[in-house]
C-alpha positions, 0 to 999 in steps of 0.5 A: 671631782676636782681638787688640788694636788701633785701627781706622783709617778708610780714607776720610774724608768731610767735611761742611760747612755753607753758613754758620758755625754751632755744633753744637747736637746730634749725631744719629748716633754714629760707626760707625753706618750711615747713608743719604744723607738721614740728618741727622747734626748739628743746627746753630745760628746765632743770627745766621741765626735773627735774620735769618729772624725779621726777614725774616718780620716784614718779609713780614708788614708788606709783606702788611699794607701790600698789603692796606691799599693794595688796600682803598684802591684798591677804595674809590677805584674805587667812589668813581669809579664812583659819580660818572658823567661829567657828573653834577650835584648835582641829578641825583644820588641822595640818601637813596634818592630823587631830588631833584626840585628843585635845592639852590639857588634858580634865577634868572629 
């Protein structure tokens, strides 16, 4: 049997996006069978893209600051470890040899 007419869908499926966006590319044409994980459209939102780039930059800055603070902490820790409790200028190692005489003259 043949005839002219218009096919009318019996069901409608609405797809929504979590944010406002514009359709950048249509990947599937009407009438094509699709699976549950098929991408139908590609959406673009310049504001969301800018926010993502800003967030990436902020993360990179925070990671750099964390590395700087970790290095500063290590330096402080090493400086504290190099000073033993109760040490004096005469008992510290200097230049690879132990100083046998104090830096200042002793009074009698």
